C-alpha positions in Angstrom: 30.0 4.1 -27.9 33.7 3.5 -27.6 34.2 -0.3 -27.3 36.5 0.2 -24.3 33.8 2.1 -22.6 31.4 -0.6 -23.3 33.6 -3.2 -21.8 34.0 -1.0 -18.7 30.3 -0.6 -18.4 29.8 -4.3 -18.6 32.5 -4.9 -16.0 30.8 -2.3 -13.7 27.4 -4.1 -14.0 29.0 -7.4 -13.4 30.5 -6.0 -10.2 27.1 -4.9 -9.1 25.7 -8.4 -9.7 28.6 -9.9 -7.7 27.9 -7.6 -4.8 24.2 -8.6 -4.8 22.0 -6.3 -6.8 18.6 -6.4 -5.0 16.8 -5.6 -8.3 18.2 -8.7 -9.9 16.8 -10.7 -7.0 13.4 -8.9 -7.6 13.6 -9.7 -11.4 14.2 -13.4 -10.8 11.6 -13.7 -8.1 8.6 -11.8 -9.6 7.4 -12.7 -13.1 6.8 -9.2 -14.4 6.0 -10.5 -17.9 3.0 -12.1 -16.3 1.4 -8.6 -16.0 1.9 -7.6 -19.7 -1.5 -8.9 -20.8 -3.4 -7.0 -18.1 -1.3 -3.8 -18.8 -1.7 -3.9 -22.6 -5.5 -4.6 -22.4 -6.3 -2.2 -19.5 -4.3 0.7 -20.9 -5.4 0.2 -24.6 -1.9 -0.2 -26.1 -2.1 -0.3 -29.9 0.0 -2.1 -32.4 1.8 1.1 -33.5 0.2 1.1 -36.9 -0.9 4.7 -36.6 2.7 5.9 -36.5 4.1 8.5 -34.1 6.6 8.0 -31.3 6.2 4.6 -29.8 5.1 4.5 -26.1 7.4 3.1 -23.5 7.1 -0.6 -22.7 4.2 -1.0 -20.2 6.1 -3.6 -18.2 9.0 -1.2 -17.8 6.7 1.6 -16.8 5.0 -0.6 -14.2 8.5 -1.4 -12.8 9.1 2.4 -12.5 6.0 2.7 -10.3 7.2 -0.2 -8.1 10.7 1.5 -7.7 9.0 4.8 -7.0 6.8 3.2 -4.3 9.8 1.4 -2.7 11.7 4.7 -2.4 8.9 7.2 -2.0 10.2 9.4 -4.8 8.4 12.2 -6.6 7.9 12.0 -10.3 10.7 14.6 -11.0 13.1 12.7 -8.7 12.2 9.4 -10.3 13.0 10.8 -13.7 16.5 11.8 -12.5 17.1 8.5 -10.7 16.4 6.4 -13.8 19.0 8.3 -15.7 21.4 8.3 -12.8 21.5 4.7 -11.5 22.9 2.0 -13.8 21.2 -0.8 -11.7 17.8 0.9 -12.2 18.4 1.2 -16.0 19.4 -2.4 -16.3 16.3 -3.5 -14.3 14.0 -1.4 -16.5 15.7 -2.5 -19.7 17.2 0.7 -20.7 20.8 1.2 -22.1 22.9 4.3 -21.9 21.7 6.9 -24.4 18.2 5.4 -24.6 15.2 7.7 -24.3 13.8 7.4 -20.8 10.5 8.5 -19.3 10.2 12.0 -18.0 8.1 13.1 -15.0 5.1 13.9 -17.1 5.2 10.4 -18.7 5.4 8.7 -15.3 2.6 10.7 -13.9 0.4 10.1 -17.0 1.0 6.3 -16.8 0.1 6.1 -13.2 -3.1 8.2 -13.7 -4.1 5.9 -16.6 -3.5 2.8 -14.4 -5.7 4.4 -11.8 -8.5 5.6 -14.1 -8.8 2.4 -16.0 -8.8 0.2 -12.9 -5.7 -1.5 -14.3 -3.8 -1.1 -11.1 -6.3 -3.1 -9.1 -6.4 -5.8 -11.7 -2.6 -6.1 -11.6 -2.9 -6.5 -7.8 -5.4 -9.3 -8.3 -3.1 -10.8 -11.0 -0.2 -11.0 -8.6 -2.5 -12.8 -6.1 -3.1 -15.4 -8.7 0.6 -15.6 -9.3 1.0 -16.3 -5.6 -1.6 -19.1 -5.8 0.4 -20.7 -8.7 3.5 -20.6 -6.6 1.7 -22.4 -3.7 1.1 -19.4 -1.4 -2.6 -20.1 -0.9 -4.4 -18.2 1.8 -5.9 -20.9 4.0 -5.0 -20.2 7.6 -7.3 -17.4 8.5 -6.7 -13.6 8.1 -5.7 -10.6 10.1 -7.4 -7.2 9.6 -6.1 -3.8 10.6 -5.7 -0.1 9.5 -3.0 2.4 9.7 -2.9 6.2 9.2 -0.9 7.6 6.3 -0.2 11.3 6.6 -0.6 13.8 3.8 0.5 17.5 3.5 -1.6 19.6 6.0 -4.1 22.0 4.7 -4.5 25.5 6.1 -8.2 26.3 5.8 -10.5 28.8 7.6 -13.4 27.5 9.7 -15.8 28.3 6.9 -13.8 26.4 4.3 -13.4 23.5 6.7 -17.1 23.3 7.2 -17.7 23.4 3.4 -15.3 20.5 3.0 -17.2 18.5 5.7 -20.5 19.3 3.9 -19.0 17.5 0.8 -18.4 20.5 -1.5 -15.6 20.2 -4.0 -12.5 22.4 -4.1 -13.8 24.0 -7.3 -17.1 24.9 -5.5 -15.3 26.3 -2.4 -12.7 28.4 -4.4 -14.4 29.1 -7.7 -12.4 32.3 -8.4 -9.0 30.7 -7.5 -8.5 27.6 -9.6 -4.8 27.4 -8.8 -5.5 27.3 -5.2 -8.3 24.8 -5.6 -6.0 22.5 -7.5 -3.8 22.2 -4.4 -6.6 21.6 -1.9 -7.3 18.1 -0.8 -10.9 17.9 0.2 -10.9 14.1 0.7 -8.3 13.9 3.4 -9.3 14.4 7.0 -8.0 15.2 10.5 -8.1 12.6 13.2 -6.4 12.0 16.6 -3.9 9.2 16.9 -3.7 7.7 20.4 -0.3 6.2 21.0 1.3 4.0 23.7 0.1 1.1 25.7 -3.0 1.6 27.9 -2.0 1.8 31.6 -4.3 1.7 34.5 -4.5 3.1 38.0 -4.9 0.8 41.0 -8.6 1.3 41.0 -8.8 0.0 37.4 -9.4 3.3 35.7 -7.1 4.1 32.7 -4.5 6.8 32.8 -4.8 9.6 30.2 -3.4 8.8 26.8 -1.3 11.0 24.5 -3.3 12.0 21.4 -1.6 13.5 18.3 -3.5 15.1 15.4 -2.9 13.5 12.0 -4.1 14.7 8.6 -4.4 12.3 5.8 -5.8 8.9 4.9 -6.2 5.4 6.3 -4.9 2.2 4.8 -7.1 -0.8 5.5 -5.6 -4.2 4.8 -6.2 -7.9 5.3 -3.2 -10.3 5.4 -3.3 -14.1 5.4 -2.0 -15.5 8.7 0.5 -18.1 7.4 2.4 -16.1 4.7 1.7 -12.5 5.6 0.7 -11.3 2.1 -1.7 -8.4 1.7 -4.7 -10.1 0.1 -7.3 -7.3 0.3 -7.2 -3.5 0.8 -9.2 -0.3 0.9 -8.5 3.4 1.4 -10.5 6.0 3.3 -10.0 9.3 4.9 -8.1 9.3 8.3 -11.3 9.9 10.3 -13.2 6.9 8.9 -13.9 4.3 11.7 -11.9 1.1 11.3 -14.8 -1.2 12.2 -17.0 0.0 9.3 -14.4 -1.3 6.8 -14.3 -4.9 8.1 -16.6 -6.3 5.4 -14.7 -4.5 2.6 -11.3 -6.0 3.5 -12.4 -9.6 4.3 -10.6 -11.9 1.8 -13.2 -14.3 0.5 -10.6 -16.5 -1.0 -9.1 -17.4 2.4 -10.3 -20.9 3.3 -9.5 -20.4 7.0 -12.5 -19.3 9.0 -10.7 -17.3 11.8 -10.5 -13.5 11.6 -8.2 -11.5 13.9 -8.6 -7.7 14.6 -8.3 -5.2 17.4 -11.3 -4.0 19.5 -12.1 -1.2 17.1 -13.7 -3.8 14.9 -15.8 -5.4 17.5 -19.5 -4.6 17.2 -22.8 -6.5 17.3 -23.3 -6.0 13.5 -19.7 -7.2 12.6 -20.0 -10.2 14.9 -23.3 -11.1 13.3 -22.0 -10.6 9.8 -19.0 -12.9 10.5 -21.3 -15.6 12.0 -23.6 -15.5 9.0 -20.7 -16.3 6.8 -19.4 -19.1 9.1 -16.3 -17.0 10.0 -14.9 -17.3 13.5 -14.3 -14.0 15.3 -10.9 -13.6 17.0 -11.6 -9.9 17.5 -10.3 -8.3 20.8 -12.9 -7.7 23.5 -13.1 -4.3 25.0 -12.6 -3.6 28.8 -15.9 -2.9 30.6 -16.3 0.8 31.4 -15.3 1.7 35.0 -14.2 -1.9 35.7 -10.9 -3.7 35.5 -10.3 -6.0 32.7 -11.4 -9.6 33.6 -8.4 -12.0 33.9 -9.9 -14.4 31.4 -10.6 -11.7 28.8 -7.1 -10.2 29.3 -5.5 -13.6 28.7 -7.7 -14.2 25.6 -6.8 -10.8 24.2 -3.0 -11.4 24.9 -3.3 -14.7 22.8 -5.0 -12.9 20.0 -2.4 -10.1 20.1 0.4 -12.7 19.5 -1.2 -13.4 16.2 -2.4 -10.0 15.3 1.0 -8.5 15.8 2.1 -9.9 12.4 0.1 -7.2 10.6 2.0 -4.5 12.5 5.1 -5.7 10.8 3.5 -4.9 7.4 2.8 -1.3 8.3 6.2 -0.9 9.9 7.9 -2.2 6.7 6.0 0.2 4.5 6.6 3.2 6.8 10.2 2.5 7.7 11.5 1.1 4.5 9.3 2.9 1.9 8.9 6.1 3.9 5.1 6.0 3.1 3.6 9.4 2.8 0.8 10.8 0.5 2.1 13.6 -1.7 -0.8 13.7 -4.1 -4.2 15.3 -4.0 -7.5 13.4 -3.7 -8.5 9.9 -2.5 -8.2 8.3 -6.0 -4.5 9.1 -6.3 -4.0 8.2 -2.6 -5.5 4.8 -3.3 -3.1 4.4 -6.2 -0.1 5.3 -4.0 -1.2 2.8 -1.3 -2.0 0.1 -3.8 1.5 0.4 -5.2 3.0 0.3 -1.7 1.0 -2.9 -1.0 2.2 -4.5 -4.2 5.8 -3.4 -3.4 5.4 -5.0 0.0 4.1 -8.2 -1.4 7.0 -8.4 -3.8 9.4 -8.0 -0.8 7.5 -10.7 1.1 7.7 -13.1 -1.8 11.5 -12.6 -2.0 11.6 -13.4 1.8 9.7 -16.6 1.4 11.5 -17.8 -1.8 14.9 -17.2 -0.1 13.8 -19.1 2.9 12.7 -22.0 0.7 16.0 -22.0 -1.1 18.0 -22.2 2.1 19.0 -25.8 2.7 
């Protein structure tokens, strides 16, 4: 490269830094090298003694997945953006003229992360990193779920029934493998009821607006004090929220209180929490055909003030990340949402670290 051009490039990067490159803030805040051991071990990276083209650095590839989650980019678009943005190249450790990952390499790396369970281990490793920094969950936890849409499927009634019966795409369309490859038999339809419940003078509720949604449901638990996602699970959109309470309770949280909306209130959940000496702060439902008792309404309002914090998590992921499932199947949807959860936690750590640094 021409020396003059090199100096111009360095000046350009320096100008980016002076204007506040958010990726430099991310690099300083999150210890990405901390994940190297889990990535190398989980993905089976060798020492290169067998020869051949060396693989891309696993930490750089992991950073690519985080950038992809933050900007909701396809693999093809991600390939272009890596080559196009100097700030991204610097963050990933690439120089002008370096070989960079193409869309197939990105997809293969993400699939390997999912198939080997490495992605979940990295999520847990970051939780340990938070512990070391002093962000220990000890103030109770908040549980909730959010619908994440996926591309809608156009199936006949017979095909839809076969999907409900648990048949795979290959079984439903045995003579059309190309069509079967693009059919998501894990996602489901559900109705999303929106808006605040309003009541008539006699205490009966007014009709609510219900919108059909096709896709998946992201279940998470955050700690009350810091707002980090500590546990997560993924189901189809039609799966009841309350049945996932036990799967998303963070056992490391030393606080006993658990906040959730009324969808999680059931006799079995209340008994399960009590058996583990956890205090239920789950909303109570309104009695059928009767107005909400004043004391219950006040108690629910107090719980809502705490529970609202988890809505900020979903809003961050949907508004900033543009969260949407593009892939086929629940395994890949889980990978997508796990990366979105990690990306959110990284942003949350930056928020807390900046606040601590402010005099």
